[in-house]
Structures are given as C-alpha cells and as structure tokens.
C-alpha angles and dihedrals in degrees: 000000000000119000126174115246091231126038108250101203098183094050093047093046094051090049097051097039088057095043095051091053097041093048092043087230092169100038115120140191130182110284117181091199092061133057112240124236110191136184127177114204118241091247111239117222116265085238091064136105122190112284129174092268091056090045092053097044096046093044089055092048091049092049092051092047097046092049093052091046088056089048089062102262123139095244128199129179113184118210128205149128137245123234090229099216111209095016094055096042090051092056093053091044088055090052089052091048090059086054090052093250140113131209088256090061088059098038125224099288097048092041091055090049087055090048093052091046091054091047092052091051100046110005098098097048093106093048090057088051091052088057088056088052088058097246113175096220126153095243093188087069097054109150136190123203091233100042118116097266095047090045090056089053091051093050092046093050093047093049092047092051092043093050089049089056094244096115115066139162121233146146109256141147108278139174106260127195109206090194097052092033095225145102119257131203119244092259092054089065117091119199124222129186110243133183107235141144135273110214119203108209130188113231104195122217114246091236092057093242095128139289145271118235115231125191120209141164091208111049093168091068092061085086086073097043116131099176147001114235130207133178110261089224093056104106091200092069106025092106093046097059108118094021118133124241129199105224110232117249094008097049087212113150119239133167136240108242135183126241130162092219091073112104110227091207098051112100108312096339090251116097132193114236118220103171097183095055111033130057095217091046089049089057092047090049093052091051093047099035095238129173120260117223116186111212103161124061131208091272091057094253130131121262135171091026135114109299097253090063097040112122095008119136114249096258091045090052091048091056093047094047093049091050091051094046089052093047091050093048096247097116109092100177145326125228133189108250134181114209142158116265125195116237133187106259091223106043101011092232113154110266121239114209105217142153114268140164105245144152115258134191119216103226099173099111093036090054092051090054092047091050090050091051090053096044093049089045094238080135111041123201125219106227096027092213090083093062096078098053090043092054092044091052092051092048091055098039120136124211111290119252099220102174125092129191097226134097104229109082143048106327110228107260095227124120130198125210109237137180123246090275092054097254114144117251121217091253118125114263116258125224109211143147091242140009110296120240097216134020108239090209103051107003092246120155102202120092140169126198122236110267097221128090128218124264108270089238091062092070090037089055089060093049098106090056102028092059087061092053097255088155091066102032125010092194103045120140096247092054094047093048105037100035128117091042118224104237140356113215111196146134118278090232091076097043091112100028094055119355096059091046091053091052091049093050094041091056092043099049104024101027088232140079116270094229137014096216133036111203110190123198127196134235122281110238133182123263091273090055094252121141110254115252138157089235092059091042091226100116114136111207111215091207089058089049090051091052093047104038108010133257095270090054090052092047094047094047091051096044094048091054097040103103108183111274096350131113116249139207125224137181139164089274090066093051094044091052090049092050089051088052090053090050091049091053091048094049094047091048091048091053091053095044093048090053091047090062091066098053107040118208119016134192113277091211116065118241109199115215105172143019095275090055093050091044097052092046090052092046090048092051091050092048094046091052094050095044094050093048091047091052090051091051093045091246090140093158091058092050090051094051094045090052093046093050093046097045100039101037112020100032105030104026096038118015099039088050091049091048094053089082086070105024092055095042125101091236103105093195092054090043092053093046093053092044092051089061094041092052094043092053095040092052093046092048092047088055092052092045095044096086089058101035104024099163103056093037092051091051095048092044091053091053092047092046095045096113096038117122091217101046116186137166111256088245089062096051124098120237109233104171137132117293102166113116118228121214096212142009120282122246089255092054092050093048093046091052088060092050092046092050090052094047094047090048093052092045090052092050092049091051094047092047091048094240112163114250088227093062119088114216135191124244137200117212109202106193120225126201095276096047120128092210098170094052092049093046091051090055101034090118088070091051092048093049100045099035095040094239120164098197138355122214114199116208144155129224090359122156122248111262118241116268093011130141116235134211134162119220140138094012093305139105101226116207121194110192108220100188109124093006097085137014097254096200092049090046090052089050092049092049091048089056090050090052090051091051091048091050089052089052090052090052093050096046093043090054091053094045091049091050107098091197092057093047090049099046106030120091114259090247091057092050089050090051090052091051090050093050089051093049093045091053092051092048090048092054091049091050094047091050089053090052092048088061088063090058098055 
C-alpha cells in the first residue's frame, strides 16, 4: 500500500472531482426499493462566481446529501442556475454602454440574442466552480430557469393562475426603481438607515385664521398632497378636523381629515397625505376616498407640478421647494433626522413609490395554506426560531406585483386583441402559450403580446417542481418519486423572497409542500464580524482559500463554524487550522497503513485486549452516535467539532500513542490485534468525516480498501455504526480519565522543570484515600510510555523526597525526584530571570491599561490582548514560585 509522505491536496482533489463525475457517483433514478432523499439547489444567478456565501451553502447541502447517501437513501441533488432578471440585464447593458450603445439601439429581439450569447459564454462559470468544491450533484439534470422545460412550467403556472382569476392587472402603488426602470415587489426592497432632515412646514388655513404645522422628510411631494391627516384622539387637532387648508406654493385647497394610523408622537402629530407616492398615504386615501395626484414619473422626474419644478429630478425639486417655502415664510424649522429609506435590492437606487399599471397575483389563499403547513409543522424549520417571523410575514402579505419592465426574463404569456393599426381593442386579454388565431370576444385576428416579463422569483418559486419537468407532465415518475423534496438548505436572507413563494406554489400546483425541512444558514462575515464587501476590502475568495489550503480545509472550516441559522466569522487562522487537521489525519493514516504492510490480513472485527482498547472503542461509539444524530438534526458544526476532538485528541494524541507498544513490537499477534482496532476506528471515522472532507477521506479509504474483493468508493459505502445513546461513561472511560490526568500532570511538571523529553525519570505515587491503585498499577505501562517514566514506586503515607517536584492527580501525590536530572542552582537562576521578565511585562501592560488615552483609542481587541498579557504574566510568576519551592 503506497501512500505519499505528504498530503498533496490539489492532486487528490483533481482526481476525485473527475472520478465522481465520470462514474456518475451522484446520479439518481426512481427506485421503489429505496427511500428518496432529495435536494434542489438554490440556483445561483448566471452572473455569479463562487463567493463565500455560495461555498458555505453548497458545502452544507453536500454534507447533508453525502451523509444520507451513506445511510442508504436514494439521494438526488439537482443543479441549475437562475437567469437573474434585472441583475443579468444590467451587466449586458453595461457592456453595450462601453460600445456606445443602448438596448434600444439593438431592439428587443437583437438585445435578447446578445443576452443569450453572453449567458452561453459565462453562465455556467459557477457550476464549474461547484465541481471544484466537490459538490455531489447529478450533473445530467442541470437546469436553467429560462431553458425550454422551465419556460413551459412558467407559462403553465401563469395560465393556470390567470384562468383561476388569481392574476389580474391593475393600477396600484408600487415600488419603482428609476435606475432599473421597473416595478419591484415589497420583498425586493432593502431598507437602509440614512441621515436626513425633517422639515416643519406651515400649512395655512383657507380662512386666514392660522396654520397647522406639518413635519415631513420629503417636502417635494407636498405638491401632490390631497389632505392633512391627524389622529382623532389627538386633542390638539380635534376641533380642526374638516377645516380647509390652502396648500403652500400651489394654493390648491385640501382638507384636514382624521385617521387612526397617524402617530400622535411623530413630528407635530399632523401629517401630509400624498396618496400617489407613499404606501401609508395610499391606505389613508383609500379609507377616506381622497384624490390621487401623480407628481413623479418612472424616470424619477417631476410631473403635474408648477412649471418651475417640471422635469426636475426628485432631489433637485426638494432643494427648490425648500428654498421657496423659506422665501414665502412657510418653513418653520429644520431638524436632523435619521430614518429608513427603501433601496432597490439590485442597484441600491432609492425607490420611488408611484402609481403604475402592473400584473398582480392574489396570494391570500396560498398564504393561508403556507401558514397552516408551518403551524402544523408539515414544514419544519431548522432552527425553529425562524418559524415565527415567517408566519407573521405570510399573514401580512399583500398581493404580489409579478410584472417587470425589462426584456430579459419570461415574457408574460398574455395577448391583446388589436386592430390593423396595432391599437388595443376593448376585448379581455388572453393568457396562452402562443399567439391566438382568433379573438373569442370579437373574432379579430391581430394580437400583440404584453411587453413585460415576470418577476425572476416567479420562475424560482416553481423550481422544486419545474426541475422534475412538471411543465410537460404533471404525473411523470421523477415528480412522483422525488417530490416533495427532503430539505431546502438556503440562507435566511431569502426566506421571504424565495422560500415562502416556493411553499405557496408547491401547495397550489402539487397540493403538497415542496420540502419537509427548511435548514437555514447564516451569513459568512470576516473575523471582526463585518459583512464582506468590496468596499470594505474584506472579501475572502473561496477559490483563493482552495488554492492556498485545499478544498477540504475550506469545507471543514466553514462547517465547523456554521451554527444552524446564525452568522459566522472566518479568517485565515480557521483555514490553516483545518489544513493542519487534514495533515494530522493523513499522517495518522499513513502510520497505520505502513504498519499494515508488515502483518498482512487482519481481523475485521476488533478484539480489545487492554484498557486503552476498551476506552477508544467506547469513545468511538459515543462519538459515532453524536455525529450521526447531529447530521440528522442539521447541527453540522457540532458534528465537525466532535470529529475533530475525537480524531485529533482521543485517537491520534492518545490511542495511537498507547497502541505503539504493540504496533511497533516484534510480536506479530500483538501487532495484528492493535492494528485491527486502529483500522476499524479509522475506517468508521473516515466514513463519518467523509461528508465534510470528501477528498482526503476518499483517498485514504481507497488505499485502505485496495486489496478488498468488494471495492467501493467511500461515498458508496453504508454507515453501520453505533447509534445507541449511553446515559453515563463506561468503566473503561472512567479508568482512562484517571490515567490521562496522571500523564498530563507529569508531562506538565517535566516541561515546567525543564526536564528533557528524552530523559526517563522515576516517580513515586503516594496514594490518597480516593486512589484506585489497582487500576493504575495494571496500566502503569501506559504511564511509563507516554510520560517517559523509568520506574514507578507505589506507596502510602510516604514523605515527599528532597528536591522533588509535586503534583496531585488520579488520587495520588506524584513525586518526581529532580536530584541529578537538572542543575538545581542553574535552574533557580533561570527561573529568577523568567520572574524578572514577567515582572517587566506586568509593568508595561499595567502602564498601558492605566492609560486612559490607550483605552479610549485602541480597538477593543487590542485592549483584550493587553489584559491577557497582564494576566498571563501574573499566572507565570505564580507558577514559577510554586516550582521554586520544589528546589529548596
């Protein structure tokens, strides 16, 4: 069995990435003899390249899938990409801009040809990068939200909803992005805190008897005011309700009305009402039957206003209106004011609420069903804390604005009957897969298709059914077998944008939820906890990490920090530690494999012969139980940490060292017996670790399994390990804890007293009342080997030898005679110098910590470091003084 001395991550990763694809290791077909376990990938945009968020989410999906495959499920993970709508169109428009062109220069048809060309050239970049990450996707099933099959599903869903009367067209207040030139749904608007102004404006009464003071953050919109509203319970204004106001600048008359939505404590308690440009004002207007005056157009410029403001951009108009209000004496005061401002989630342009003719989907009944599915736990959240906000959001959901004024996307399959000149007739619109031949209303034969496209999230909402070709055949075998899917693994930031929509559509079109479990992961942040961004310059590129540390190191670092539903922090230190872990696994495996070559065949079943064997088998069983349960509950971070602790500490640092007494002996029988346990535990642990670190585990498994008659990749093996939970530690675990405490104690003393690791020393074990002398005596060979002890003398009520170091562990006073091992005078001198250095450190750190300027200006992390240096120095002095007592 040949095994490289050093783990070559790149070579191993290239090998296994290729093998998994060539052998179709993760391909799946319906199999009635196996239970399915299905995941559909959250399709990344075709604009995307792998970032740390993708790396985390897809690593978690891969871990969940690989584990269930090794538990005997028929697993399927469906890959694909999303067309990206606005985001993708914006990229191609920027390319055209560099060429001095716009999309209008090309026209819709030619522009879409350019879009498809760009998509063919770059759209699968991220899928190739997912292969490098080791993702076990069924690549033969790769889908794209605008391919032919998915387009059929979109058309089918739209027509079904239209025919059911759930899709309607109407003029309504929408979120409008002037930059992208399209409407956005409520959940496509991101809110940012901004420092602005609060202007207090006098609105004079028409009869000249005074004025009411109104506070606003948007004075330019007063040109579209149609009322001033007050709370009916506000005693300041109760007598003014119904009074007429002459609107400043326009001199248009409006009334003071009452509405309970008005907050008495905001501003002056009197609010201007601009129904055509504010969602709250829109609601007030509907309740009070107010007029709507549109004063901002789709380009963010002023319309239907006095001539001097006509055509101005919003901010320009704001400045002009404020100047005029001040000149006319209507501006009472201006205050600094922080408030939340809606931004386009794609380009971060400030949103303009305005009236627009759009297509809407009535989601009332769908939302009720989705809420019921969550409340009855048909859909279960991991972590459960996300269930409540999800339900609240669904219960307060407005109808969905599904139309977008762009060209890249699924064109709305609605046709209008027109005359020969192209003018629309009054006939009802027709939803159809293709242009109708004859209008059922008037017999006309001329039609035009609606210009708008559907919201990107409409096709994404169909993803769990469209990937199984629902658009072509609602009853196909794949759909019946793989749907509902088992779990959706996604970021919590798209819980409302996407997850809720999929549940709504799954229940609507399939009569069942799209996934049983929703496993939400957090956001990957930098080591200071800041969100990664190009502006901050703190972006960590996963591809750079792969090149520097290896893919398994990236995967392990992410998985071990990925607490369910919570944001996480990463840095190079995490990846370095994970690479070191991979190297530790490789070196331990190499030690075992090299020793296997000398003994030939070993027993497959372990045969424990001493305490260390029994202990490691019990520890392994405990670990295997915890890891499997953690995987099942999506506590991937806990599985990672359990595996790390077991492999690094218990297996490598302890058991392999214990076993060397036999593995390095000339007694072949003893050698075989120890190796049978080493191999059994190594193989079982590799299986459990394989979902997280698939490359290194696959390589080691292949070497271990080289001479097996039934050779399989580790990913194709079935985990058959202990799962029974024990209430308490076994006798072997308790006894081993005593030995470990003794060994650690002796090692610490040796280090502190500067005794060379190569020198064997004698020890006296003076038993105390709670000592388990017999157990320790039976296993003293382990103490001698790991603590470098020549002989152990067991005694009771013995006096401490002169010039001996003392420690208490395992129910014993442990004396280490130092005479002849070290030059006691020189050692005293060395320790005195260390005390002097530590005292100097205390002086330096104290000066810093007592410096108010340092405490005020230094980063919190630096202050913490200074405290730690101070504490470490004090502890060091205390420890040295204790050791000096041994030398008297």
